[in-house]
C-alpha positions in Angstrom: 0.2 -8.0 -18.7 0.0 -4.6 -17.1 -3.4 -3.1 -16.1 -3.8 0.5 -15.1 -6.7 1.1 -12.7 -7.8 4.5 -11.5 -10.5 6.9 -10.5 -9.3 10.4 -11.3 -11.5 13.4 -11.9 -11.3 14.7 -15.4 -9.9 11.4 -16.9 -11.8 9.0 -19.1 -12.7 5.7 -17.4 -9.8 3.3 -16.9 -11.4 0.7 -19.2 -11.5 3.3 -22.0 -7.9 4.4 -21.2 -6.5 0.8 -21.3 -8.2 0.3 -24.7 -6.7 3.4 -26.3 -3.7 3.2 -28.6 -0.4 4.2 -26.9 -0.3 7.6 -28.7 -3.7 8.5 -27.3 -2.7 7.4 -23.8 0.3 9.8 -23.9 -2.2 12.7 -24.2 -3.5 11.9 -20.7 -0.1 11.0 -19.2 0.4 14.6 -17.8 -2.8 14.3 -15.8 -1.7 11.1 -14.2 1.8 12.4 -13.4 0.3 15.6 -11.9 -2.0 13.4 -9.8 0.9 11.3 -8.5 2.8 14.4 -7.5 0.0 15.7 -5.3 -1.1 12.4 -3.8 0.0 10.0 -1.1 1.1 6.5 -1.8 1.2 3.1 -0.1 1.6 -0.5 -1.2 -1.4 -2.9 -1.2 -1.3 -6.7 -1.3 -3.8 -9.0 -2.8 -2.2 -12.2 -1.3 -5.2 -13.1 0.9 -7.8 -11.7 -1.5 -9.2 -13.2 -4.7 -8.3 -10.2 -6.9 -6.5 -6.9 -7.0 -9.9 -5.2 -7.4 -11.1 -6.5 -4.0 -7.9 -5.2 -2.4 -8.5 -1.7 -4.0 -12.2 -1.7 -3.1 -11.4 -2.6 0.5 -8.8 0.1 0.9 -11.0 2.7 -0.8 -13.9 1.9 1.5 -11.9 1.8 4.8 -10.0 5.0 4.1 -12.8 6.9 2.3 -10.6 7.6 -0.7 -12.0 9.9 -3.4 -9.4 9.6 -6.2 -6.8 6.9 -6.8 -4.4 5.3 -9.3 -2.4 2.1 -9.5 -0.7 -0.2 -12.0 -1.1 -3.9 -11.5 1.2 -6.5 -13.1 -0.5 -9.9 -13.6 -0.8 -12.7 -16.0 1.5 -15.5 -17.2 4.3 -16.0 -16.6 4.6 -13.1 -14.1 2.2 -12.3 -11.2 2.8 -9.6 -8.7 0.8 -9.9 -5.5 1.5 -6.3 -4.3 1.4 -3.0 -6.1 1.9 0.7 -5.4 -1.3 2.7 -4.9 -1.6 6.5 -5.1 -4.6 8.2 -3.5 -6.3 11.4 -2.3 -8.8 11.4 0.6 
């Protein structure tokens, strides 16, 4: 399972985006790609944390991040404990 989590100005909430049919998601894809081009990226790990959301919240709080985007792969049979994280301060 792949979850897209973000906070980008001008985009619908990530929960709404993940619930959209694929064709509707494509309409917003250019906004995400534009954001990724102008942002910095790093890799976050959730190994010592209970969830990827805790890892994101910790990074956002410590670095005073205003906008961010990431894709997390989780679920059976595959679980990724690190993920790429794009952000703007």
